[in-house]
N, C-alpha and C positions, 0 to 999 in steps of 0.2 A: 490520635494517630495522625501523622503528617500526610500531606497529599502524595508525596512519592511512595510512602509506605502503603497507602491505599491503592495506588496504581499498581505497585508490585504485587499486592495480594490479588487484585483483579486479573492481572496478567497470568498469575499462577493458576487461578481458578479456571481460566480459559484454556490452560494447558499449553501456552505459548512459551517458546524460548526467546532469548533476546533478539535473535535474528528475525524471527517471525513477527514479533511485536514491532521491531523497527520497520519492517516492510509494510505491515498493516497501518502503522501510524505515519509513515512517510518521514521518519526521523533517522538520523544516522546512528550507527551502532554505539558510538561513544556516548552520545546523549542518552540513549536508552540504558546503557550500562550504568551511567551515573544516576539516572532516575531509579533504577531497580536496586542499586546497591548503596546509595547515599540518602538516608531518610531526611537529612537536613538540606538537601539540594533545593535551591530556589529555582522555580520554573517560570519561564516566560509565558505570557498569555497565549501566544501562538502554539507553544509546546503543549500546554494544557488542552487547548482545543483539539490538537492532533491526537493526543492520547484519548480524549473523550470520544472523538469520532471513531477511532479504531476499536474502542470498547463498546460502541453502539449507544453511547450516553450523551446527554447534553452536558455542557460545561457546568451548568448549575447543579445537575444531578451528581456529577463527579465530585464537585467541591463540597456540596452541602448534605447529600444523602448519606446516612450511615452505611458502612460496608455491608451489614447484614441484609439491607434492602437491595443492594446492588449486585452482590455476588450471584444470586440465583439468575439474574437477568443476563449475565455475561457468560455463564457456564456453557460450554460447547457440548453438542451431542457427542456421544461416544463414537469412536471410529478413527480412521487415520487422520483426516483433517476436516471432519465435520461438513458443514454447509458448503464450503468452497470446493472441497474434494468431490462432493456429490454433484455440484453444479457442473464442474468440469467433466465428470463422467457422463452426465446427461447429454452434454453437447457432443462428446466423443461418440455416444451411441448412435447419433445420426450423421456423424462426420467421420467416415472410415480413415481418412488421412490423419485427422487429429488423434484418433484412437491409436493408430499405429505409431505416431510420433510419441504419444504419452508412454507407450510400452517400451520404446527405445530410450526415452529420457525421463524416467519417473522423478528424478531429483529436480530437474528443471521445471517439470509440470507442477511439482509441489510448491514452487516459489511464486506461482501466479496469484495475484490478489483478486478480489471480487471484481474490481473494475477491469483488470486485464482479461479475466475470463469473459466478461461481457463484451469486451473489444473483440476477442476471438469469435464469440458467438455472432457478432454482427457481420463477420466476414464469411460465414459459412453459407451453404446452399449450393445447389447444382450449378456448376459453372461459375460460382462466386470466387472472389479473390483468394480465399483460403485454398480452394481447389486449383485455381489457375496458377498462383505463385508458390504454393506450398506452405505447410505449417512452419517449417524451419525458418523461412523468410520472415514471417510475422512474429515468431517467437524471438528471433534475434532483434527485431525492431522494438518489441516490448521490453526486452532486457536492456537495450541501449537507452530507451526512454527512462527506465527505472534508474539506471546509473546516472543519467543526467539529472534526474530529480534529487538523487543523493548528493551529487556535487553542488547543485544549486542550494540545497539546504545547508551544506557546510559553508558556502560562501555567504549566504544570507546573514550569518552570525558574525561576519567580519567587516573590516573597514572597506573591503572591495565590493560591497553591494552596489554602490553607485556606479562603478565601472561596469558591472554585469548588467545593471538596468540600462545603461547607455548602449551597450552592445546588443542587448535584446531589442531595444527600441529601433536601432538601425536595421536589424534583421527583419523585424516586423514591417518596417517601412518598405523594405526590399520585396517582401512577400506580398504585401497588400498596399502598393503605393497609392492607388486611387481611392480606395475605400476610406482610408484614414484622413485624407485631405478634404473630402467633401463635407 
């Protein structure tokens, strides 16, 4: 079994579609589609690492362990979206603004990754930023960051990576001019 075939089987075991796997792995959907549909696809080391991370495995486990040993480890609990959905509902239970937002926007709430949910959780609390600025404000920020990550991932595989590195370097200098110079 090739590595893309193994990844495709593990993604299927997890119950993820291409979009969910792309979001969890931080990969663009074209790359994910090729991984899942082309068993002969040659994968970059970074892509393998991202796939392994999304599946909760080490790179070594993903590459060397037989599928039979890995499949039970990545199977999701039954339910709408398993662990992530449960974590979001737990946060919403103590954050009425988040609960109301989730009820109005279930499709957007379903797109949150574990890290994005943790980011929302860090903003809650009486008088906290989530209450002060509103869930919609932070949901839009998270969605914008997700889009930027997708765009950077696309650019990283092209000849424009050096240009993006220079631009980001300039922006970081502008944000933290004194910290970097010392």
